LUMKOLVEX-72184 format. One record per residue (C-alpha): residue number from 1; residue in three letters; x, y, z. Coordinates in pm, 1 decimal. Example, Ala and Ser with C-alpha at 12.3 -4.5 7.8 and 13.67 -1.06 7.14 Angstrom:
NODE / nr / rest / c1 / c2 / c3
NODE / 1 / ala / 1230.0 / -450.0 / 780.0
NODE / 2 / ser / 1367.0 / -106.0 / 714.0
REM end
This chain:
NODE / nr / rest / c1 / c2 / c3
NODE / 1 / met / 886.3 / -2037.7 / -5344.9
NODE / 2 / val / 1248.4 / -2008.9 / -5228.7
NODE / 3 / gly / 1160.1 / -1690.6 / -5036.9
NODE / 4 / val / 879.6 / -1869.5 / -4852.0
NODE / 5 / ile / 1110.8 / -2154.7 / -4752.3
NODE / 6 / val / 1375.5 / -1908.6 / -4629.4
NODE / 7 / gly / 1110.9 / -1721.1 / -4429.3
NODE / 8 / val / 990.8 / -2042.2 / -4263.2
NODE / 9 / ile / 1349.7 / -2136.4 / -4173.0
NODE / 10 / ile / 1416.0 / -1792.4 / -4021.4
NODE / 11 / leu / 1091.8 / -1806.1 / -3822.0
NODE / 12 / ala / 1183.6 / -2151.8 / -3689.6
NODE / 13 / leu / 1526.4 / -2025.8 / -3583.9
NODE / 14 / val / 1374.5 / -1726.0 / -3403.2
NODE / 15 / ile / 1133.2 / -1951.5 / -3213.6
NODE / 16 / ala / 1417.1 / -2187.7 / -3121.2
NODE / 17 / val / 1624.3 / -1896.5 / -2985.8
NODE / 18 / ile / 1331.4 / -1766.6 / -2779.4
NODE / 19 / val / 1261.1 / -2110.6 / -2630.6
NODE / 20 / ala / 1627.9 / -2161.5 / -2546.9
NODE / 21 / gly / 1648.7 / -1815.3 / -2393.7
NODE / 22 / ile / 1354.3 / -1881.1 / -2162.4
NODE / 23 / gln / 1498.4 / -2215.8 / -2056.4
NODE / 24 / gln / 1837.6 / -2060.0 / -1984.1
NODE / 25 / gly / 1691.3 / -1756.5 / -1803.8
NODE / 26 / trp / 1808.1 / -1504.8 / -2067.3
NODE / 27 / phe / 1485.1 / -1309.7 / -2043.3
NODE / 28 / thr / 1316.2 / -1153.3 / -1738.6
NODE / 29 / gln / 1000.6 / -1346.2 / -1651.5
NODE / 30 / ala / 694.0 / -1241.6 / -1451.1
NODE / 31 / gly / 725.8 / -1333.7 / -1087.2
NODE / 32 / thr / 1099.0 / -1265.5 / -1055.9
NODE / 33 / ala / 1231.1 / -1060.9 / -766.5
NODE / 34 / pro / 1180.4 / -685.0 / -803.3
NODE / 35 / glu / 1475.7 / -468.1 / -896.1
NODE / 36 / ala / 1649.1 / -261.6 / -631.3
NODE / 37 / gly / 1460.7 / 57.8 / -553.1
NODE / 38 / thr / 1123.2 / -83.3 / -660.2
NODE / 39 / leu / 840.6 / -242.1 / -465.0
NODE / 40 / asp / 725.2 / -601.9 / -478.7
NODE / 41 / ala / 383.2 / -579.6 / -642.8
NODE / 42 / ser / 288.4 / -929.6 / -523.4
NODE / 43 / arg / 302.2 / -843.5 / -153.0
NODE / 44 / pro / -25.4 / -800.7 / 39.2
NODE / 45 / arg / -140.3 / -439.8 / 39.5
NODE / 46 / pro / -398.1 / -267.3 / 262.9
NODE / 47 / pro / -737.0 / -240.6 / 90.0
NODE / 48 / val / -817.9 / 117.6 / -12.8
NODE / 49 / ala / -1170.0 / 233.7 / 68.2
NODE / 50 / glu / -1150.1 / 593.5 / -59.0
NODE / 51 / phe / -907.3 / 848.0 / -201.9
NODE / 52 / his / -961.1 / 1224.3 / -227.5
NODE / 53 / val / -756.8 / 1536.4 / -293.2
NODE / 54 / arg / -889.2 / 1834.7 / -99.0
NODE / 55 / asp / -706.2 / 2163.5 / -123.9
NODE / 56 / gln / -343.6 / 2073.6 / -37.4
NODE / 57 / asp / -419.8 / 1740.0 / 127.6
NODE / 58 / ala / -428.1 / 1394.3 / -32.2
NODE / 59 / leu / -657.8 / 1183.2 / 185.6
NODE / 60 / val / -625.3 / 804.7 / 168.8
NODE / 61 / tyr / -877.8 / 588.2 / 356.4
NODE / 62 / phe / -786.6 / 223.9 / 415.5
NODE / 63 / asp / -1030.9 / -50.3 / 509.4
NODE / 64 / val / -802.0 / -146.3 / 797.6
NODE / 65 / pro / -926.7 / -196.8 / 1156.3
NODE / 66 / leu / -727.3 / 6.5 / 1407.0
NODE / 67 / pro / -668.4 / -93.4 / 1768.3
NODE / 68 / glu / -799.3 / 117.7 / 2052.8
NODE / 69 / gly / -566.8 / 404.2 / 2130.2
NODE / 70 / pro / -271.8 / 517.8 / 1916.1
NODE / 71 / pro / -175.2 / 262.2 / 1648.7
NODE / 72 / asp / 147.0 / 67.1 / 1682.4
NODE / 73 / gly / 444.7 / 234.9 / 1516.6
NODE / 74 / val / 481.5 / -49.7 / 1267.4
NODE / 75 / leu / 119.5 / -25.7 / 1153.8
NODE / 76 / arg / 141.9 / 353.3 / 1137.2
NODE / 77 / asp / 454.9 / 348.0 / 919.9
NODE / 78 / leu / 309.7 / 77.9 / 695.5
NODE / 79 / leu / -11.7 / 272.9 / 630.6
NODE / 80 / leu / 175.3 / 599.6 / 576.7
NODE / 81 / his / 401.1 / 431.3 / 323.9
NODE / 82 / glu / 106.1 / 272.6 / 145.0
NODE / 83 / ala / -81.4 / 603.9 / 142.8
NODE / 84 / val / 208.1 / 766.6 / -44.6
NODE / 85 / glu / 206.6 / 476.5 / -292.7
NODE / 86 / val / -167.5 / 520.2 / -351.4
NODE / 87 / val / -107.4 / 887.2 / -435.1
NODE / 88 / arg / 179.4 / 786.9 / -664.3
NODE / 89 / glu / -50.8 / 550.1 / -853.2
NODE / 90 / lys / -330.3 / 808.8 / -877.0
NODE / 91 / arg / -113.1 / 1103.9 / -978.1
NODE / 92 / his / -195.8 / 1056.8 / -1347.8
NODE / 93 / asp / -571.2 / 1069.0 / -1281.3
NODE / 94 / leu / -585.8 / 1356.8 / -1032.1
NODE / 95 / pro / -375.5 / 1673.0 / -1012.2
NODE / 96 / ile / -138.5 / 1660.6 / -715.3
NODE / 97 / ser / 90.9 / 1949.9 / -802.5
NODE / 98 / gln / -51.4 / 2149.0 / -510.8
NODE / 99 / val / -45.9 / 1862.6 / -258.9
NODE / 100 / thr / 178.2 / 1924.3 / 41.8
NODE / 101 / lys / 47.9 / 1654.8 / 276.1
NODE / 102 / val / -59.2 / 1289.3 / 246.7
NODE / 103 / val / -289.8 / 1176.0 / 527.4
NODE / 104 / ala / -352.8 / 804.0 / 598.2
NODE / 105 / his / -673.1 / 681.9 / 765.3
NODE / 106 / gly / -785.6 / 348.9 / 902.6
NODE / 107 / lys / -1111.8 / 251.8 / 1071.4
NODE / 108 / arg / -1201.9 / 247.5 / 1437.5
NODE / 109 / gly / -1551.8 / 142.1 / 1534.7
NODE / 110 / gly / -1647.6 / 146.1 / 1167.7
NODE / 111 / glu / -1557.9 / 514.3 / 1131.1
NODE / 112 / pro / -1253.6 / 671.4 / 960.1
NODE / 113 / ala / -968.0 / 759.7 / 1194.3
NODE / 114 / ala / -648.7 / 943.0 / 1098.7
NODE / 115 / val / -328.9 / 744.5 / 1150.7
NODE / 116 / gly / -70.6 / 1005.7 / 1056.7
NODE / 117 / glu / 54.8 / 1224.5 / 775.5
NODE / 118 / val / 352.8 / 1265.5 / 543.5
NODE / 119 / arg / 451.7 / 1622.0 / 457.5
NODE / 120 / leu / 608.3 / 1687.4 / 118.1
NODE / 121 / glu / 911.8 / 1913.4 / 106.8
NODE / 122 / thr / 811.5 / 2029.0 / -240.8
NODE / 123 / pro / 441.0 / 2040.9 / -339.2
NODE / 124 / gly / 350.8 / 1748.8 / -562.9
NODE / 125 / glu / 687.4 / 1572.3 / -529.6
NODE / 126 / leu / 656.7 / 1236.8 / -352.9
NODE / 127 / pro / 939.2 / 1062.7 / -166.0
NODE / 128 / pro / 1099.7 / 758.6 / -335.1
NODE / 129 / pro / 917.1 / 422.5 / -296.9
NODE / 130 / val / 1126.9 / 274.9 / -17.5
NODE / 131 / met / 939.5 / 92.9 / 257.8
NODE / 132 / pro / 1070.0 / 121.8 / 619.2
NODE / 133 / gly / 1242.1 / -199.9 / 724.0
NODE / 134 / his / 1006.5 / -293.8 / 1007.4
NODE / 135 / ala / 701.7 / -207.5 / 796.7
NODE / 136 / ala / 833.1 / -426.9 / 514.6
NODE / 137 / his / 858.1 / -715.7 / 761.2
NODE / 138 / ala / 495.0 / -663.1 / 851.8
NODE / 139 / ser / 396.8 / -666.1 / 484.6
NODE / 140 / arg / 598.6 / -969.5 / 382.6
NODE / 141 / val / 803.6 / -1212.8 / 588.3
NODE / 142 / ser / 1007.0 / -1514.1 / 482.9
NODE / 143 / leu / 898.5 / -1848.5 / 622.4
NODE / 144 / asp / 964.1 / -2208.2 / 530.9
NODE / 145 / leu / 612.1 / -2344.2 / 564.0
NODE / 146 / ser / 726.9 / -2705.5 / 568.4
NODE / 147 / ser / 966.4 / -2642.1 / 858.2
NODE / 148 / ala / 714.1 / -2436.7 / 1053.0
NODE / 149 / leu / 446.8 / -2703.7 / 1022.7
NODE / 150 / ala / 682.6 / -2993.7 / 1087.4
NODE / 151 / ser / 810.1 / -2830.3 / 1406.1
NODE / 152 / ser / 463.3 / -2775.9 / 1549.9
NODE / 153 / pro / 458.3 / -2969.2 / 1874.6
NODE / 154 / ala / 217.8 / -3256.0 / 1913.8
NODE / 155 / ala / 31.0 / -3171.0 / 2232.9
NODE / 156 / gln / -1.7 / -3454.9 / 2477.4
NODE / 157 / pro / -336.1 / -3631.3 / 2434.7
NODE / 158 / gly / -589.4 / -3508.7 / 2685.0
NODE / 159 / val / -403.2 / -3192.3 / 2785.2
NODE / 160 / ala / -609.9 / -2966.8 / 2563.2
NODE / 161 / ala / -914.1 / -3193.6 / 2545.3
NODE / 162 / pro / -1224.6 / -2970.7 / 2550.8
NODE / 163 / arg / -1543.1 / -3034.8 / 2741.6
NODE / 164 / pro / -1833.7 / -3121.2 / 2509.4
NODE / 165 / glu / -2030.1 / -2817.5 / 2632.1
NODE / 166 / gln / -1736.1 / -2579.3 / 2598.8
NODE / 167 / arg / -1800.6 / -2267.2 / 2386.2
NODE / 168 / leu / -1511.8 / -2143.3 / 2173.9
NODE / 169 / gly / -1460.1 / -1774.8 / 2106.6
NODE / 170 / pro / -1246.2 / -1626.9 / 1828.7
NODE / 171 / val / -904.0 / -1787.9 / 1852.5
NODE / 172 / gly / -731.0 / -1464.3 / 1756.4
NODE / 173 / gly / -815.5 / -1317.1 / 2095.3
NODE / 174 / glu / -613.1 / -1591.1 / 2266.7
NODE / 175 / leu / -290.8 / -1547.2 / 2067.9
NODE / 176 / arg / 18.0 / -1343.2 / 2155.1
NODE / 177 / leu / 123.8 / -1149.3 / 1844.1
NODE / 178 / thr / 425.8 / -930.6 / 1779.7
NODE / 179 / gly / 364.3 / -573.7 / 1669.7
NODE / 180 / ala / 487.6 / -648.2 / 1317.8
NODE / 181 / leu / 263.8 / -952.1 / 1277.9
NODE / 182 / glu / -39.9 / -770.9 / 1416.1
NODE / 183 / ala / 26.8 / -482.3 / 1178.9
NODE / 184 / gly / 52.9 / -720.5 / 884.8
NODE / 185 / leu / -280.7 / -879.6 / 973.5
NODE / 186 / arg / -458.0 / -548.6 / 1025.0
NODE / 187 / ala / -316.6 / -422.5 / 696.0
NODE / 188 / gln / -507.9 / -704.1 / 526.1
NODE / 189 / gly / -832.5 / -589.0 / 688.8
NODE / 190 / leu / -828.1 / -830.2 / 983.8
NODE / 191 / asp / -890.9 / -743.9 / 1345.8
NODE / 192 / pro / -671.9 / -1010.5 / 1511.2
NODE / 193 / ala / -885.6 / -1026.0 / 1825.1
NODE / 194 / glu / -1193.3 / -1119.4 / 1619.0
NODE / 195 / ala / -1025.0 / -1335.6 / 1354.7
NODE / 196 / thr / -1084.1 / -1705.6 / 1304.4
NODE / 197 / ala / -804.2 / -1956.1 / 1262.6
NODE / 198 / gly / -874.5 / -1974.6 / 890.0
NODE / 199 / asp / -860.2 / -1597.1 / 848.4
NODE / 200 / leu / -531.9 / -1576.2 / 1039.6
NODE / 201 / val / -352.1 / -1858.4 / 860.5
NODE / 202 / val / -460.6 / -1748.4 / 512.1
NODE / 203 / ala / -342.7 / -1392.9 / 586.9
NODE / 204 / ile / -9.6 / -1527.5 / 714.2
NODE / 205 / leu / 29.5 / -1741.3 / 401.8
NODE / 206 / arg / -9.5 / -1427.8 / 191.3
NODE / 207 / met / 243.4 / -1245.9 / 410.1
NODE / 208 / thr / 491.7 / -1527.1 / 355.1
NODE / 209 / gly / 473.9 / -1495.8 / -22.0
NODE / 210 / his / 213.5 / -1760.3 / -103.2
NODE / 211 / thr / -39.3 / -1710.3 / -378.5
NODE / 212 / val / -376.4 / -1819.9 / -241.9
NODE / 213 / ala / -640.2 / -1932.6 / -492.0
NODE / 214 / ala / -982.9 / -2091.2 / -465.7
NODE / 215 / gly / -999.0 / -2469.1 / -452.4
NODE / 216 / pro / -1260.5 / -2728.5 / -548.7
NODE / 217 / ser / -1498.4 / -2632.4 / -264.0
NODE / 218 / ala / -1590.5 / -2323.9 / -62.1
NODE / 219 / asp / -1383.7 / -2436.0 / 238.4
NODE / 220 / thr / -1078.5 / -2541.3 / 36.3
NODE / 221 / met / -804.4 / -2341.8 / -134.6
NODE / 222 / tyr / -456.8 / -2381.6 / -277.1
NODE / 223 / ala / -152.0 / -2191.9 / -149.2
NODE / 224 / thr / 139.1 / -2190.4 / -392.7
NODE / 225 / lys / 498.5 / -2075.5 / -350.2
NODE / 226 / gly / 817.9 / -2174.7 / -525.9
NODE / 227 / gly / 645.1 / -2437.1 / -736.2
NODE / 228 / glu / 501.1 / -2616.8 / -430.8
NODE / 229 / arg / 126.4 / -2629.4 / -387.7
NODE / 230 / thr / -44.6 / -2678.2 / -52.1
NODE / 231 / leu / -406.3 / -2791.3 / -20.6
NODE / 232 / val / -560.1 / -2580.6 / 257.8
NODE / 233 / arg / -886.7 / -2689.1 / 420.0
NODE / 234 / ile / -1065.9 / -2450.4 / 659.8
NODE / 235 / val / -1296.3 / -2601.7 / 922.9
NODE / 236 / asp / -1471.7 / -2323.9 / 1113.4
NODE / 237 / his / -1623.4 / -2368.3 / 1455.3
NODE / 238 / leu / -1994.2 / -2296.4 / 1439.6
NODE / 239 / pro / -2180.0 / -2174.0 / 1750.0
NODE / 240 / asp / -2296.5 / -2460.3 / 1973.9
NODE / 241 / ser / -2111.1 / -2718.1 / 1763.8
NODE / 242 / his / -1870.2 / -2969.1 / 1918.7
NODE / 243 / pro / -1536.8 / -2804.6 / 2006.1
NODE / 244 / glu / -1330.2 / -3098.0 / 1876.9
NODE / 245 / leu / -1250.7 / -3176.3 / 1513.5
NODE / 246 / ser / -1466.6 / -3464.5 / 1396.4
NODE / 247 / glu / -1346.6 / -3790.8 / 1245.8
NODE / 248 / lys / -1565.8 / -3719.4 / 943.1
NODE / 249 / glu / -1379.5 / -3394.0 / 869.2
NODE / 250 / ile / -1042.8 / -3563.5 / 919.1
NODE / 251 / asn / -1128.0 / -3846.1 / 678.9
NODE / 252 / arg / -1269.8 / -3608.4 / 417.9
NODE / 253 / phe / -953.0 / -3398.5 / 429.8
NODE / 254 / met / -726.4 / -3701.2 / 392.1
NODE / 255 / val / -922.2 / -3831.0 / 92.8
NODE / 256 / asp / -926.4 / -3490.7 / -78.5
NODE / 257 / phe / -554.2 / -3440.8 / -20.2
NODE / 258 / gly / -476.1 / -3782.8 / -163.0
NODE / 259 / ser / -654.4 / -3699.8 / -488.3
NODE / 260 / ser / -537.8 / -3336.6 / -514.1
NODE / 261 / gly / -181.9 / -3387.6 / -636.6
NODE / 262 / ala / -66.9 / -3116.1 / -393.3
NODE / 263 / ser / 278.1 / -3124.2 / -230.7
NODE / 264 / arg / 137.3 / -3068.2 / 117.5
NODE / 265 / gly / -194.8 / -3066.8 / 296.0
NODE / 266 / leu / -295.8 / -2829.1 / 575.3
NODE / 267 / leu / -620.7 / -2840.3 / 769.8
NODE / 268 / val / -685.4 / -2524.0 / 972.3
NODE / 269 / thr / -951.1 / -2510.2 / 1241.9
NODE / 270 / asp / -1062.2 / -2318.1 / 1549.9
NODE / 271 / lys / -1142.6 / -2653.9 / 1704.4
NODE / 272 / tyr / -914.8 / -2875.6 / 1913.2
NODE / 273 / ser / -751.5 / -3187.2 / 1770.8
NODE / 274 / pro / -847.4 / -3537.5 / 1879.8
NODE / 275 / phe / -569.4 / -3790.9 / 1930.0
NODE / 276 / met / -651.4 / -3933.2 / 1587.0
NODE / 277 / val / -470.3 / -3649.7 / 1404.8
NODE / 278 / tyr / -132.0 / -3750.3 / 1545.8
NODE / 279 / glu / -173.1 / -4098.4 / 1402.8
NODE / 280 / arg / -276.5 / -3955.8 / 1064.0
NODE / 281 / glu / 25.2 / -3724.5 / 1058.0
NODE / 282 / arg / 254.6 / -4011.6 / 1147.3
NODE / 283 / arg / 124.8 / -4216.3 / 853.4
NODE / 284 / glu / 119.2 / -3926.7 / 603.5
NODE / 285 / lys / 401.3 / -3685.4 / 681.0
NODE / 286 / arg / 296.1 / -3439.1 / 410.7
NODE / 287 / val / -16.4 / -3332.0 / 601.2
NODE / 288 / arg / -54.9 / -3119.3 / 910.3
NODE / 289 / phe / -351.8 / -3024.5 / 1126.1
NODE / 290 / met / -331.7 / -2662.3 / 1243.5
NODE / 291 / ser / -575.7 / -2681.4 / 1532.2
NODE / 292 / arg / -644.7 / -2437.3 / 1813.3
NODE / 293 / glu / -373.3 / -2563.1 / 2047.9
NODE / 294 / arg / -107.5 / -2539.3 / 1774.1
NODE / 295 / leu / -171.3 / -2188.8 / 1643.4
NODE / 296 / gln / 44.7 / -2007.4 / 1897.9
NODE / 297 / his / 350.0 / -2210.5 / 1796.7
NODE / 298 / phe / 278.7 / -2133.5 / 1430.9
NODE / 299 / val / 254.0 / -1756.6 / 1480.9
NODE / 300 / asp / 570.2 / -1768.4 / 1694.8
NODE / 301 / ala / 751.6 / -1934.5 / 1402.9
NODE / 302 / val / 634.3 / -1653.4 / 1173.5
NODE / 303 / ala / 744.1 / -1386.2 / 1421.3
NODE / 304 / val / 1106.6 / -1504.7 / 1426.3
NODE / 305 / ala / 1131.5 / -1568.3 / 1048.6
REM end
């Protein structure tokens, strides 16, 4: 009986020590910053379509749309780095002792296209996992979302007012993007020129370290970073629909945000904003409407982060 009591006391003490250690940060927890010389596993990575070892070549095919002509140096370096990391991860499943070259491919016109190659000084020995600085910026940038959204200028009413019959093409084709930002978008499988506002903003949220998860409806998701959760609503522009965000969508978003418990609310749309959104933002400073006329300012804020 005494032994049982002693055992219970010891178990209670062990649990108390563990709880205190977690609270005081004595133990390494998931989600902490990676150690020096390692890679951040949470960063967005290019989707891999295929991987093969043929003779002395390791061939990595990414589902990444390439621009016409030679790829930008940032995108090239990013895909080459990721190709080496794919080989590193696969080296236990496939023999690579004879490999002397890693070749990265993207897609152009739906067909595989070689981006470049990394030659190994010693067969089967891969270089250390260190990402080039500019490629790392394309994969993950630091951005204070609250500041970026709060600084978005409120366009003067009527300046960007669309005509009712106006047809809106993909907003991505109207934006000026830096090479690093374009590379980061393409690395997530997006062709910027064909991307919608929702596609672009969600990809940028991932690049800025947000975890994006499904929300209560198909057009709603949650973006979380540093303990702050943002309700993100995507309103696409359908062909032949009105080019201005409707009052119904605005009201629905405000109601859903109010009941979500989220720290911030962000509505993203290819449409233009009516004057009503400025009044809603003035009343509720935790929400922001990322409409067509505001997207350029947002991507500029990301580019200088």
